C-alpha positions, -999 to +999 in steps of 0.1 A: +001-001-001+027+024+007+065+027+000+087+011+031+119+019+048+129-009+075+096-022+074+079+012+080+056+032+058+074+063+047+045+079+027+021+104+041-016+098+043-020+125+016+000+108-009-014+075-002-048+090-006-040+109-041-019+074-052-052+053-047-075+079-064-092+094-035-105+132-035-088+142-004-072+128+027-102+131+046-120+109+021-092+084+023-093+086+061-129+079+063-129+049+040-099+036+057-115+037+092-150+023+078-131-009+066-101-013+093-119+005+123-088+025+129-074+056+113-043+055+089-017+070+112-024+045+142-008+020+117+024+037+116+026+038+152+012+005+165+014-031+152-021-028+137-039-057+120-056-045+088-079-065+065-070-074+033-094-081+001-082-100-030-089-082-061-124-090-078-121-112-108-147-117-131-148-147-157-177-159-179-176-191-193-199-200-224-202-237-231-226-254-256-246-278-236-269-293-262-261-302-298-277-279-327-286-291-358-277-265-387-274-260-425-254-238-447-271-218-471-263-196-500-280-163-502-281-135-524-257-103-510-279-081-490-272-046-473-272-039-438-283-007-427-288+012-392-280+046-371-247+053-355-253+054-317-219+060-298-217+041-265-200+052-233-176+029-216-197+031-185-226+004-189-250+022-167-249+052-189-259+032-221-287+015-204-303+051-204-289+062-237-302+030-261-338+033-251-335+072-256-318+064-291-350+041-300-375+067-290-356+097-308-354+075-338-391+065-338-400+104-332-380+118-363-388+094-388-355+076-390-372+043-382-399+047-411-370+056-434-351+022-424-382+002-429-386+018-464-350+007-471-359-030-467-366-046-500-348-080-494-347-107-467-336-109-440-363-082-429-367-066-395-351-041-373-335-049-338-353-029-313-367-029-279-405-033-276 
């Protein structure tokens, strides 16, 4: 968590707070105390026991559990059309943005224009209902 010299932390609380992305040493102090039950400065003076949490890891495993029957078909070339909608790296923002984009596209006539351009199979639009 901090640079050490002879086994003791030599960084100030303010340096550690900034290093780990806290807005202020006070915010770091509060968070530290809520987790460990003591303020950070006490850990330098006493032989304090602290809690450690392993890094959170996510893993997704996709496995086919049942066989699927399929066939390969040759189709005429077709065109895919759509509307550009830049997304955020923050997933929750997209949950609000995408429905808004569909509502806007329906309200301003974009969806009607897309329907008119469909003159071949596959037909259809992906949209929320």
